[in-house]
OpenMM code with the backbone's topology and positions (N, CA, C; nanometers):
from openmm import Vec3, app, unit

residues = "MET LYS PRO THR THR GLY GLY PHE THR LEU ILE GLU VAL LEU VAL ALA LEU VAL ILE PHE ALA VAL GLY LEU LEU GLY ILE ALA ALA LEU HIS ILE GLU SER LEU ASN ALA GLY ARG THR ALA ILE ASN ARG THR LYS ALA VAL ALA LEU ALA SER ASP LEU ALA ASP ARG ILE ARG ALA ASN ARG ALA ALA CYS THR GLU LEU GLY CYS ALA TYR GLU GLY SER GLY THR LEU ASN LEU ALA CYS GLU SER THR THR GLY CYS THR PRO ALA GLU LEU ALA ALA HIS ASP VAL PHE ARG TRP ARG SER GLN GLY ASN ALA GLN LEU PRO THR PHE ALA SER LEU VAL ASP TYR THR PHE ARG ALA ASP VAL PRO ASP ASP TYR LEU ILE ARG ILE GLU TRP VAL GLU PRO GLY SER THR ALA LEU ALA ARG TYR GLU LEU ARG LEU GLN LEU".split()
positions = [
    Vec3(0.3238, 16.5695, -0.7065),
    Vec3(0.2713, 16.4478, -0.7606),
    Vec3(0.3849, 16.3487, -0.7802),
    Vec3(0.3596, 16.2247, -0.7369),
    Vec3(0.4617, 16.1214, -0.7512),
    Vec3(0.4555, 16.0624, -0.8911),
    Vec3(0.5685, 16.0320, -0.9438),
    Vec3(0.5652, 15.9669, -1.0750),
    Vec3(0.5190, 15.8217, -1.0608),
    Vec3(0.4366, 15.7743, -1.1512),
    Vec3(0.3891, 15.6357, -1.1491),
    Vec3(0.4884, 15.5480, -1.2233),
    Vec3(0.5099, 15.4318, -1.1664),
    Vec3(0.5995, 15.3376, -1.2310),
    Vec3(0.5172, 15.2215, -1.2823),
    Vec3(0.5613, 15.1574, -1.3880),
    Vec3(0.4908, 15.0433, -1.4447),
    Vec3(0.5195, 14.9168, -1.3652),
    Vec3(0.4316, 14.8184, -1.3759),
    Vec3(0.4526, 14.6910, -1.3085),
    Vec3(0.3263, 14.6471, -1.2360),
    Vec3(0.3390, 14.5376, -1.1621),
    Vec3(0.2259, 14.4802, -1.0913),
    Vec3(0.2434, 14.5002, -0.9423),
    Vec3(0.1319, 14.5120, -0.8745),
    Vec3(0.1378, 14.5213, -0.7294),
    Vec3(0.1432, 14.3801, -0.6719),
    Vec3(0.1760, 14.3702, -0.5471),
    Vec3(0.1863, 14.2412, -0.4805),
    Vec3(0.0509, 14.1703, -0.4766),
    Vec3(-0.0538, 14.2435, -0.4589),
    Vec3(-0.1893, 14.1848, -0.4556),
    Vec3(-0.2230, 14.1225, -0.5910),
    Vec3(-0.1933, 14.1885, -0.6973),
    Vec3(-0.2212, 14.1351, -0.8312),
    Vec3(-0.1452, 14.0057, -0.8558),
    Vec3(-0.0200, 14.0018, -0.8128),
    Vec3(0.0616, 13.8828, -0.8313),
    Vec3(0.0046, 13.7665, -0.7498),
    Vec3(-0.0368, 13.7921, -0.6267),
    Vec3(-0.0946, 13.6864, -0.5425),
    Vec3(-0.2263, 13.6345, -0.5998),
    Vec3(-0.3097, 13.7219, -0.6510),
    Vec3(-0.4362, 13.6790, -0.7126),
    Vec3(-0.4081, 13.5919, -0.8349),
    Vec3(-0.3144, 13.6304, -0.9160),
    Vec3(-0.2781, 13.5505, -1.0343),
    Vec3(-0.2230, 13.4152, -0.9930),
    Vec3(-0.1442, 13.4125, -0.8857),
    Vec3(-0.0887, 13.2873, -0.8362),
    Vec3(-0.1976, 13.1933, -0.7852),
    Vec3(-0.2984, 13.2458, -0.7171),
    Vec3(-0.4103, 13.1640, -0.6687),
    Vec3(-0.4887, 13.1072, -0.7868),
    Vec3(-0.5158, 13.1874, -0.8852),
    Vec3(-0.5893, 13.1394, -1.0035),
    Vec3(-0.5099, 13.0303, -1.0748),
    Vec3(-0.3791, 13.0502, -1.0865),
    Vec3(-0.2933, 12.9502, -1.1495),
    Vec3(-0.2929, 12.8189, -1.0693),
    Vec3(-0.2874, 12.8279, -0.9360),
    Vec3(-0.2878, 12.7085, -0.8495),
    Vec3(-0.4186, 12.6319, -0.8615),
    Vec3(-0.5300, 12.7018, -0.8677),
    Vec3(-0.6595, 12.6353, -0.8847),
    Vec3(-0.6642, 12.5625, -1.0189),
    Vec3(-0.6131, 12.6226, -1.1209),
    Vec3(-0.6073, 12.5570, -1.2519),
    Vec3(-0.5218, 12.4315, -1.2493),
    Vec3(-0.4075, 12.4376, -1.1815),
    Vec3(-0.3208, 12.3201, -1.1701),
    Vec3(-0.3882, 12.2077, -1.0914),
    Vec3(-0.4619, 12.2420, -0.9867),
    Vec3(-0.5352, 12.1400, -0.9107),
    Vec3(-0.6400, 12.0719, -0.9981),
    Vec3(-0.7067, 12.1479, -1.0816),
    Vec3(-0.8047, 12.0899, -1.1747),
    Vec3(-0.7395, 11.9945, -1.2730),
    Vec3(-0.6257, 12.0331, -1.3243),
    Vec3(-0.5535, 11.9460, -1.4181),
    Vec3(-0.5080, 11.8187, -1.3479),
    Vec3(-0.4601, 11.8295, -1.2240),
    Vec3(-0.4167, 11.7109, -1.1490),
    Vec3(-0.5346, 11.6164, -1.1234),
    Vec3(-0.6495, 11.6714, -1.0870),
    Vec3(-0.7683, 11.5876, -1.0641),
    Vec3(-0.8114, 11.5184, -1.1923),
    Vec3(-0.8050, 11.5893, -1.3026),
    Vec3(-0.8404, 11.5295, -1.4317),
    Vec3(-0.7431, 11.4176, -1.4686),
    Vec3(-0.6164, 11.4356, -1.4383),
    Vec3(-0.5162, 11.3328, -1.4665),
    Vec3(-0.5424, 11.2077, -1.3820),
    Vec3(-0.5739, 11.2242, -1.2553),
    Vec3(-0.6039, 11.1099, -1.1683),
    Vec3(-0.7283, 11.0365, -1.2183),
    Vec3(-0.8283, 11.1101, -1.2597),
    Vec3(-0.9503, 11.0480, -1.3119),
    Vec3(-0.9219, 10.9691, -1.4393),
    Vec3(-0.8350, 11.0211, -1.5242),
    Vec3(-0.8018, 10.9485, -1.6477),
    Vec3(-0.7226, 10.8215, -1.6170),
    Vec3(-0.6374, 10.8240, -1.5148),
    Vec3(-0.5655, 10.7031, -1.4749),
    Vec3(-0.6623, 10.5961, -1.4241),
    Vec3(-0.7604, 10.6379, -1.3441),
    Vec3(-0.8612, 10.5428, -1.2947),
    Vec3(-0.9442, 10.4850, -1.4089),
    Vec3(-0.9817, 10.5691, -1.5040),
    Vec3(-1.0587, 10.5207, -1.6186),
    Vec3(-0.9756, 10.4235, -1.7025),
    Vec3(-0.8468, 10.4503, -1.7160),
    Vec3(-0.7591, 10.3591, -1.7897),
    Vec3(-0.7482, 10.2241, -1.7220),
    Vec3(-0.7368, 10.2241, -1.5871),
    Vec3(-0.7283, 10.0982, -1.5134),
    Vec3(-0.8595, 10.0202, -1.5267),
    Vec3(-0.9724, 10.0901, -1.5206),
    Vec3(-1.1012, 10.0248, -1.5376),
    Vec3(-1.1126, 9.9631, -1.6764),
    Vec3(-1.0662, 10.0342, -1.7771),
    Vec3(-1.0712, 9.9820, -1.9141),
    Vec3(-0.9827, 9.8584, -1.9288),
    Vec3(-0.8674, 9.8603, -1.8659),
    Vec3(-0.7782, 9.7436, -1.8722),
    Vec3(-0.8435, 9.6225, -1.8064),
    Vec3(-0.9045, 9.6426, -1.6891),
    Vec3(-0.9708, 9.5318, -1.6207),
    Vec3(-1.0891, 9.4795, -1.7011),
    Vec3(-1.1647, 9.5676, -1.7642),
    Vec3(-1.2778, 9.5230, -1.8462),
    Vec3(-1.2272, 9.4446, -1.9670),
    Vec3(-1.1177, 9.4876, -2.0265),
    Vec3(-1.0584, 9.4147, -2.1383),
    Vec3(-1.0138, 9.2756, -2.0946),
    Vec3(-0.9557, 9.2665, -1.9748),
    Vec3(-0.9169, 9.1360, -1.9217),
    Vec3(-1.0384, 9.0471, -1.9008),
    Vec3(-1.1476, 9.1044, -1.8514),
    Vec3(-1.2698, 9.0259, -1.8298),
    Vec3(-1.3262, 8.9756, -1.9626),
    Vec3(-1.3254, 9.0595, -2.0644),
    Vec3(-1.3736, 9.0180, -2.1968),
    Vec3(-1.2876, 8.9043, -2.2507),
    Vec3(-1.1558, 8.9162, -2.2358),
    Vec3(-1.0657, 8.8110, -2.2844),
    Vec3(-1.0867, 8.6809, -2.2073),
    Vec3(-1.1072, 8.6896, -2.0755),
    Vec3(-1.1310, 8.5690, -1.9954),
    Vec3(-1.2621, 8.5009, -2.0364),
    Vec3(-1.3678, 8.5796, -2.0550),
    Vec3(-1.4963, 8.5217, -2.0951),
    Vec3(-1.4865, 8.4582, -2.2338),
    Vec3(-1.4180, 8.5233, -2.3240),
    Vec3(-1.4000, 8.4675, -2.4587),
    Vec3(-1.3185, 8.3392, -2.4549),
    Vec3(-1.2188, 8.3351, -2.3679),
    Vec3(-1.1365, 8.2152, -2.3534),
    Vec3(-1.2210, 8.0968, -2.3079),
    Vec3(-1.3043, 8.1184, -2.2061),
    Vec3(-1.3885, 8.0081, -2.1597),
    Vec3(-1.4916, 7.9699, -2.2651),
    Vec3(-1.5446, 8.0665, -2.3382),
    Vec3(-1.6393, 8.0355, -2.4456),
    Vec3(-1.5733, 7.9469, -2.5517),
    Vec3(-1.4497, 7.9769, -2.5843),
    Vec3(-1.3766, 7.8930, -2.6807),
    Vec3(-1.3552, 7.7520, -2.6263),
    Vec3(-1.3252, 7.7428, -2.4972),
    Vec3(-1.3072, 7.6104, -2.4361),
    Vec3(-1.4381, 7.5307, -2.4393),
    Vec3(-1.5494, 7.5995, -2.4153),
    Vec3(-1.6799, 7.5321, -2.4192),
    Vec3(-1.7110, 7.4862, -2.5613),
    Vec3(-1.6846, 7.5712, -2.6596),
    Vec3(-1.7088, 7.5336, -2.7999),
    Vec3(-1.6263, 7.4114, -2.8401),
    Vec3(-1.5042, 7.4034, -2.7900),
    Vec3(-1.4155, 7.2925, -2.8262),
    Vec3(-1.4528, 7.1625, -2.7548),
    Vec3(-1.5291, 7.1701, -2.6477),
    Vec3(-1.5612, 7.0522, -2.5677),
    Vec3(-1.7104, 7.0514, -2.5334),
    Vec3(-1.7937, 7.0532, -2.6347),
    Vec3(-1.9383, 7.0580, -2.6122),
    Vec3(-1.9925, 6.9293, -2.5511),
    Vec3(-1.9164, 6.8202, -2.5611),
    Vec3(-1.9634, 6.6928, -2.5049),
    Vec3(-1.9678, 6.6954, -2.3525),
    Vec3(-1.9066, 6.7947, -2.2889),
    Vec3(-1.9062, 6.8030, -2.1426),
    Vec3(-2.0404, 6.8503, -2.0875),
    Vec3(-2.1290, 6.8974, -2.1758),
    Vec3(-2.2596, 6.9472, -2.1324),
    Vec3(-2.3697, 6.8660, -2.1999),
    Vec3(-2.4543, 6.8058, -2.1180),
    Vec3(-2.5661, 6.7260, -2.1673),
    Vec3(-2.6907, 6.7661, -2.0911),
    Vec3(-2.8010, 6.6969, -2.1192),
    Vec3(-2.9243, 6.7264, -2.0460),
    Vec3(-2.9114, 6.6954, -1.8966),
    Vec3(-2.8119, 6.6178, -1.8575),
    Vec3(-2.7896, 6.5840, -1.7171),
    Vec3(-2.7118, 6.6922, -1.6425),
    Vec3(-2.6513, 6.7838, -1.7129),
    Vec3(-2.5748, 6.8903, -1.6493),
    Vec3(-2.4525, 6.9270, -1.7310),
    Vec3(-2.3770, 7.0198, -1.6774),
    Vec3(-2.2597, 7.0694, -1.7492),
    Vec3(-2.1417, 7.0769, -1.6530),
    Vec3(-2.0310, 7.0175, -1.6934),
    Vec3(-1.9120, 7.0153, -1.6085),
    Vec3(-1.8472, 7.1539, -1.5982),
    Vec3(-1.8832, 7.2471, -1.6848),
    Vec3(-1.8275, 7.3820, -1.6781),
    Vec3(-1.8911, 7.4646, -1.5670),
    Vec3(-2.0007, 7.4172, -1.5088),
    Vec3(-2.0684, 7.4922, -1.4037),
    Vec3(-1.9997, 7.4797, -1.2680),
    Vec3(-1.9149, 7.3816, -1.2498),
    Vec3(-1.8509, 7.3595, -1.1209),
    Vec3(-1.7345, 7.4529, -1.0951),
    Vec3(-1.6659, 7.4266, -0.9847),
    Vec3(-1.5509, 7.5100, -0.9486),
    Vec3(-1.4231, 7.4621, -1.0153),
    Vec3(-1.4251, 7.3416, -1.0706),
    Vec3(-1.3091, 7.2904, -1.1430),
    Vec3(-1.2116, 7.2167, -1.0533),
    Vec3(-1.1396, 7.1234, -1.1137),
    Vec3(-1.0361, 7.0481, -1.0437),
    Vec3(-0.9151, 7.0333, -1.1352),
    Vec3(-0.8003, 7.0319, -1.0745),
    Vec3(-0.6764, 7.0132, -1.1498),
    Vec3(-0.6636, 6.8657, -1.1864),
    Vec3(-0.6428, 6.8374, -1.3156),
    Vec3(-0.6268, 6.7006, -1.3629),
    Vec3(-0.5116, 6.7017, -1.4636),
    Vec3(-0.3952, 6.6628, -1.4175),
    Vec3(-0.2772, 6.6679, -1.5033),
    Vec3(-0.2832, 6.5683, -1.6187),
    Vec3(-0.3702, 6.4678, -1.6086),
    Vec3(-0.3860, 6.3743, -1.7196),
    Vec3(-0.4395, 6.4454, -1.8434),
    Vec3(-0.5134, 6.5542, -1.8232),
    Vec3(-0.5670, 6.6301, -1.9361),
    Vec3(-0.4584, 6.7080, -2.0098),
    Vec3(-0.3432, 6.7234, -1.9479),
    Vec3(-0.2329, 6.7953, -2.0112),
    Vec3(-0.1279, 6.7022, -2.0684),
    Vec3(-0.1533, 6.5727, -2.0639),
    Vec3(-0.0566, 6.4759, -2.1160),
    Vec3(-0.1207, 6.3964, -2.2288),
    Vec3(-0.0481, 6.3029, -2.2802),
    Vec3(-0.0989, 6.2216, -2.3902),
    Vec3(-0.1927, 6.1112, -2.3427),
    Vec3(-0.2043, 6.0903, -2.2114),
    Vec3(-0.2959, 5.9872, -2.1623),
    Vec3(-0.4410, 6.0279, -2.1811),
    Vec3(-0.4679, 6.1574, -2.1785),
    Vec3(-0.6012, 6.2079, -2.2054),
    Vec3(-0.6952, 6.1961, -2.0875),
    Vec3(-0.8172, 6.2459, -2.1076),
    Vec3(-0.9187, 6.2413, -2.0039),
    Vec3(-1.0565, 6.2506, -2.0704),
    Vec3(-1.1597, 6.2324, -1.9917),
    Vec3(-1.2970, 6.2377, -2.0449),
    Vec3(-1.3358, 6.3831, -2.0701),
    Vec3(-1.4419, 6.4066, -2.1486),
    Vec3(-1.4867, 6.5450, -2.1700),
    Vec3(-1.5219, 6.6167, -2.0394),
    Vec3(-1.5837, 6.5465, -1.9455),
    Vec3(-1.6186, 6.6097, -1.8180),
    Vec3(-1.4938, 6.6448, -1.7371),
    Vec3(-1.3951, 6.5561, -1.7383),
    Vec3(-1.2697, 6.5846, -1.6679),
    Vec3(-1.1963, 6.7016, -1.7325),
    Vec3(-1.1986, 6.7064, -1.8650),
    Vec3(-1.1353, 6.8174, -1.9352),
    Vec3(-1.2050, 6.9489, -1.9025),
    Vec3(-1.3372, 6.9465, -1.8959),
    Vec3(-1.4113, 7.0680, -1.8619),
    Vec3(-1.3767, 7.1150, -1.7210),
    Vec3(-1.3715, 7.0232, -1.6248),
    Vec3(-1.3355, 7.0600, -1.4879),
    Vec3(-1.1930, 7.1147, -1.4824),
    Vec3(-1.1039, 7.0559, -1.5594),
    Vec3(-0.9651, 7.1038, -1.5661),
    Vec3(-0.9598, 7.2427, -1.6305),
    Vec3(-1.0361, 7.2622, -1.7388),
    Vec3(-1.0421, 7.3933, -1.8037),
    Vec3(-1.0905, 7.5006, -1.7063),
    Vec3(-1.1953, 7.4697, -1.6309),
    Vec3(-1.2493, 7.5671, -1.5354),
    Vec3(-1.1467, 7.5990, -1.4273),
    Vec3(-1.0768, 7.4969, -1.3792),
    Vec3(-0.9731, 7.5201, -1.2780),
    Vec3(-0.8651, 7.6128, -1.3311),
    Vec3(-0.8136, 7.5848, -1.4490),
    Vec3(-0.7089, 7.6686, -1.5097),
    Vec3(-0.7617, 7.8096, -1.5390),
    Vec3(-0.8847, 7.8181, -1.5880),
    Vec3(-0.9452, 7.9460, -1.6232),
    Vec3(-0.9641, 8.0328, -1.4980),
    Vec3(-1.0125, 7.9733, -1.3908),
    Vec3(-1.0308, 8.0504, -1.2671),
    Vec3(-0.8968, 8.0918, -1.2074),
    Vec3(-0.7959, 8.0096, -1.2241),
    Vec3(-0.6621, 8.0489, -1.1783),
    Vec3(-0.6138, 8.1719, -1.2548),
    Vec3(-0.6396, 8.1741, -1.3850),
    Vec3(-0.6044, 8.2920, -1.4654),
    Vec3(-0.6824, 8.4143, -1.4188),
    Vec3(-0.8107, 8.3969, -1.3942),
    Vec3(-0.8941, 8.5084, -1.3494),
    Vec3(-0.8477, 8.5659, -1.2173),
    Vec3(-0.8119, 8.4779, -1.1233),
    Vec3(-0.7625, 8.5249, -0.9931),
    Vec3(-0.6308, 8.6008, -1.0075),
    Vec3(-0.5503, 8.5631, -1.1039),
    Vec3(-0.4226, 8.6303, -1.1254),
    Vec3(-0.4386, 8.7637, -1.1979),
    Vec3(-0.5443, 8.7779, -1.2787),
    Vec3(-0.5569, 8.8964, -1.3634),
    Vec3(-0.6494, 9.0036, -1.3088),
    Vec3(-0.7529, 8.9649, -1.2346),
    Vec3(-0.8518, 9.0626, -1.1887),
    Vec3(-0.8567, 9.0680, -1.0367),
    Vec3(-0.8709, 9.1885, -0.9800),
    Vec3(-0.8830, 9.1983, -0.8346),
    Vec3(-1.0179, 9.1434, -0.7882),
    Vec3(-1.0166, 9.0656, -0.6832),
    Vec3(-1.1372, 9.0033, -0.6247),
    Vec3(-1.2234, 8.9364, -0.7314),
    Vec3(-1.1625, 8.8526, -0.8121),
    Vec3(-1.2286, 8.7828, -0.9227),
    Vec3(-1.3336, 8.6851, -0.8703),
    Vec3(-1.4510, 8.6883, -0.9300),
    Vec3(-1.5559, 8.5899, -0.9034),
    Vec3(-1.6220, 8.5575, -1.0371),
    Vec3(-1.6678, 8.4335, -1.0519),
    Vec3(-1.7255, 8.3949, -1.1807),
    Vec3(-1.8414, 8.2990, -1.1606),
    Vec3(-1.9227, 8.2912, -1.2641),
    Vec3(-2.0368, 8.2007, -1.2670),
    Vec3(-2.0533, 8.1522, -1.4101),
    Vec3(-2.0752, 8.0217, -1.4242),
    Vec3(-2.1098, 7.9652, -1.5540),
    Vec3(-2.2442, 7.8970, -1.5354),
    Vec3(-2.3416, 7.9388, -1.6136),
    Vec3(-2.4761, 7.8828, -1.6041),
    Vec3(-2.5109, 7.8180, -1.7380),
    Vec3(-2.5606, 7.6967, -1.7321),
    Vec3(-2.5926, 7.6194, -1.8523),
    Vec3(-2.7397, 7.5824, -1.8505),
    Vec3(-2.8070, 7.6020, -1.9627),
    Vec3(-2.9471, 7.5636, -1.9778),
    Vec3(-2.9581, 7.4720, -2.0985),
    Vec3(-2.9980, 7.3467, -2.0726),
    Vec3(-3.0149, 7.2496, -2.1813),
    Vec3(-3.1477, 7.2745, -2.2512),
    Vec3(-3.1458, 7.2669, -2.3833),
    Vec3(-3.2685, 7.2786, -2.4635),
    Vec3(-3.2644, 7.1691, -2.5689),
    Vec3(-3.3675, 7.0923, -2.5751),
    Vec3(-3.3687, 6.9764, -2.6647),
    Vec3(-3.3800, 7.0167, -2.8117),
    Vec3(-3.4649, 7.1131, -2.8430),
    Vec3(-3.4933, 7.1456, -2.9824),
    Vec3(-3.4177, 7.2666, -3.0357),
    Vec3(-3.3651, 7.3474, -2.9464),
    Vec3(-3.2947, 7.4687, -2.9886),
    Vec3(-3.1546, 7.4662, -2.9290),
    Vec3(-3.0666, 7.5558, -2.9712),
    Vec3(-2.9306, 7.5551, -2.9150),
    Vec3(-2.9319, 7.5774, -2.7631),
    Vec3(-2.8375, 7.5135, -2.6968),
    Vec3(-2.8249, 7.5285, -2.5520),
    Vec3(-2.7743, 7.6692, -2.5191),
    Vec3(-2.8124, 7.7185, -2.4008),
    Vec3(-2.7710, 7.8517, -2.3554),
    Vec3(-2.6605, 7.8405, -2.2516),
    Vec3(-2.5618, 7.9261, -2.2648),
    Vec3(-2.4532, 7.9370, -2.1684),
    Vec3(-2.4432, 8.0834, -2.1252),
    Vec3(-2.4252, 8.1060, -1.9980),
    Vec3(-2.4003, 8.2394, -1.9457),
    Vec3(-2.2685, 8.2358, -1.8699),
    Vec3(-2.1769, 8.3219, -1.9092),
    Vec3(-2.0482, 8.3358, -1.8402),
    Vec3(-2.0482, 8.4742, -1.7775),
    Vec3(-2.0456, 8.4782, -1.6437),
    Vec3(-2.0469, 8.6053, -1.5715),
    Vec3(-1.9168, 8.6195, -1.4935),
    Vec3(-1.8542, 8.7339, -1.5101),
    Vec3(-1.7297, 8.7659, -1.4386),
    Vec3(-1.7546, 8.8929, -1.3582),
    Vec3(-1.7169, 8.8892, -1.2302),
    Vec3(-1.7335, 9.0047, -1.1433),
    Vec3(-1.6010, 9.0341, -1.0724),
    Vec3(-1.5791, 9.1622, -1.0471),
    Vec3(-1.4611, 9.2044, -0.9738),
    Vec3(-1.4881, 9.3413, -0.9136),
    Vec3(-1.4048, 9.3806, -0.8179),
    Vec3(-1.4132, 9.5125, -0.7560),
    Vec3(-1.2883, 9.5899, -0.7950),
    Vec3(-1.3092, 9.7071, -0.8501),
    Vec3(-1.1968, 9.7917, -0.8896),
    Vec3(-1.1225, 9.8406, -0.7654),
    Vec3(-0.9909, 9.8492, -0.7709),
    Vec3(-0.9161, 9.9047, -0.6576),
    Vec3(-0.9610, 10.0485, -0.6286),
    Vec3(-0.9804, 10.0788, -0.5007),
    Vec3(-1.0251, 10.2124, -0.4623),
    Vec3(-1.1744, 10.2337, -0.4752),
    Vec3(-1.2490, 10.1278, -0.5024),
    Vec3(-1.3933, 10.1390, -0.5196),
    Vec3(-1.4620, 10.0260, -0.4440),
    Vec3(-1.5862, 10.0472, -0.4097),
    Vec3(-1.6639, 9.9400, -0.3468),
    Vec3(-1.7687, 9.8853, -0.4428),
    Vec3(-1.7830, 9.9500, -0.5566),
    Vec3(-1.8829, 9.9072, -0.6549),
    Vec3(-1.8358, 9.7808, -0.7267),
    Vec3(-1.9296, 9.6925, -0.7522),
    Vec3(-1.9018, 9.5671, -0.8207),
    Vec3(-1.9076, 9.5890, -0.9718),
    Vec3(-1.8017, 9.5531, -1.0406),
    Vec3(-1.7997, 9.5594, -1.1869),
    Vec3(-1.8347, 9.4204, -1.2398),
    Vec3(-1.9077, 9.4148, -1.3517),
    Vec3(-1.9541, 9.2863, -1.4037),
    Vec3(-1.9482, 9.2860, -1.5554),
    Vec3(-1.9117, 9.1692, -1.6084),
    Vec3(-1.9181, 9.1463, -1.7523),
    Vec3(-1.9858, 9.0123, -1.7740),
    Vec3(-2.0830, 9.0081, -1.8655),
    Vec3(-2.1543, 8.8837, -1.8967),
    Vec3(-2.1438, 8.8540, -2.0445),
    Vec3(-2.1245, 8.7280, -2.0730),
    Vec3(-2.1220, 8.6801, -2.2118),
    Vec3(-2.2224, 8.5674, -2.2226),
    Vec3(-2.3151, 8.5801, -2.3143),
    Vec3(-2.4131, 8.4747, -2.3403),
    Vec3(-2.3824, 8.4142, -2.4757),
    Vec3(-2.3904, 8.2826, -2.4810),
    Vec3(-2.3714, 8.2177, -2.6096),
    Vec3(-2.4674, 8.1004, -2.6224),
    Vec3(-2.5006, 8.0691, -2.7452),
    Vec3(-2.5884, 7.9577, -2.7753),
    Vec3(-2.5128, 7.8633, -2.8683),
    Vec3(-2.5085, 7.7363, -2.8267),
    Vec3(-2.4414, 7.6348, -2.9074),
    Vec3(-2.5346, 7.5172, -2.9283),
] * unit.nanometer
topology = app.Topology()
chain = topology.addChain("A")
for resn in residues:
    res = topology.addResidue(resn, chain)
    for name in ("N", "CA", "C"):
        topology.addAtom(name, app.Element.getBySymbol(name[0]), res)
């Protein structure tokens, strides 16, 4: 009879190594998923901040929106007179605000797109809808954030 020695066989070591490798792959996949979720959260936070910024601009310049329309609904134009002491009209300021705001959005969010919708109401507060859309890197799904306000 041969004496038995203690220890592990080669097969046992290989099986343990495979189980360990599968566990490491799971941890790596979980880490990648958490990085993607973090990036999505950052982009959503940027969208919330952008929508709040435009809402503040609208609150500060309510004269730009009347029953005839709202200057915040357009694509915006750069008007340097609005940044100097010469000043500009409420509609010009609104167009300038939208231009600057969209420039910020293009710089902060991938494939930034936006919509501002204004509904005039004579007896009740006017409705504003600020919609921001973007596509997350590595995804084809459209992400969207909407802010509604009544002034």
